[in-house]
N, C-alpha and C positions, 0 to 999 in steps of 0.2 A: 587731747588736742590733735587727733589723727586725721589726716585728710581723707584716707579711707583705710580699709582694714589691712591692705598690703603695704602702704607707705607709712613708715614711722617717723615721728618728729623727733629731732635731737633734743635731749634733756638739758637745756641750757642751764636751768635752775640747779640741777644736780651737779653739773660741772662747776658752776660758781660756788656752790656750798661746799663741795669737797675740796676745792682749792683754798677757800677761806678757812676752813676747818684746819687744814694742813699748815697754812701760814699762822693762824692763831695758835696752834699747837708748839709751833717753833718759837714764837714770841713768849708764850707762857713758859716753856721750859727754860729759856734763857733768863726770864724775869725771876724764876724760882731760884736761880743761882745766886741771886741777891736778896733772897727772902722777900720777893715781891710778886706782884701779879702783872699780867700784860695790861689790864685796865689801869692799874695805878701808874704804871709806866707811861701809858698814853696820856693820863691825866696830867702827869709832870710836863709832858711835851706840849700840852695845850695851854700851859701857864706862861706868860710872857716872863722871860728870865730877868728883865730890867724893871719893868713897871708893875708886873703882877697882872692878874686878870680878874675882872668883876665875876663874883660867883655867878651871877644871872647869866653872863656870857659863856660860861664854861659848858653847861649842859648842851646847849645848841651846837657848840663846837665838836662836842663828842657824840651827838646823837644819842644821848643817854636820858633816861627819866630822872626827875629831880630826887626822888627818894633814894634811888641807886647812887646818884652823884653825892648826896649828903652823907651816905655811908662810906664812900670812898674818901671824901675829903676828911671825914672824921678819922679814918685809919691812917691817912697821911700825916694829918696833924698829930695824932697820938705817937707815931713813929718818928716825929721830927723832921718831916720832909718839907712841911709847909707851915705858915702861920697866916692868920687872919687879920686884916686891918680895916678898920671902919673908914669910910670916905669922909673927906671933910665937908662935902656938900650935903650929903644925906646920910645921917647916922645909922639908918636901917640898912644901908647897902654895904657890902663887905668886898674887899679886894684880897684875893688869894695870892700870896707871895711865897716865893721859894726861900728855904733856909739854905745855908752852905751845904748841908747833906742833900737837901733836895736838888739843889743845882748840880751837884756831883752825879747824882743818879739820873737826872735829866739829860746831862751830857752822855752818860753811858748808853741810855735809851736811845738818844739821838744817833749815837755811833752805830747801834744795832740796825736801826731802820736804814741809815744811810748805806751801810755795808750790804744789807739785803737788796736795797734797790739797785746798787752798783753790780751786784752779783747777777741780778736778772737782766740788767741792761748789757752786760758783757756777753749774755747768751742770746740776746734778741736784737736783730737788726733795727735801726731806727725806723724803717719803713713798716716792719711788722709791729713795732711798738706804737707807731702812729695809728695803724689800723686797729690795734687792740684798744686804744684810747677811744677811738671812733665807736667801736662796737660796744664798749663799756657805757659810753654816753647814751647810745641808742637804748640799751637795756635799762639803764636808769630812767630815762624819759618814759619808756614804755610801762615800767613798774609803776612810776608816779602817776601816769595817765590812768592805768587800770585801778590804782588805789583811789583816785578821785571819783571814780564811778560808783563806788560804794555808797 
């Protein structure tokens, strides 16, 4: 996507990818200290700690494929972090709920995310953070628009 042979376009996608890889690696290393993975920790964070979360709502919240989510839920259940409860209205529907162990690890995951966000916010001015959010919104909308053209 060069304008001409002498003017190079910034690789925004590469910057996004390398940043996300670094953040993801940080989360993965922290999760491994608790014999877990970053995806498992994210799943715990997406489960409502009081009411639980319908299994059908969990995938869209995480932007994850149903087959992958099924595997993650099975691992979390086998490791005692969650349990499944059928709804009273529709026996086919399942609510995923946290066990005490799951709630404890959810709180640890939440602390990690909050601390990371605070560390970034401490280093970035509110004005720059607002610009960052605006730019990320533009990137997201652009990617979605280009994706719809397929």
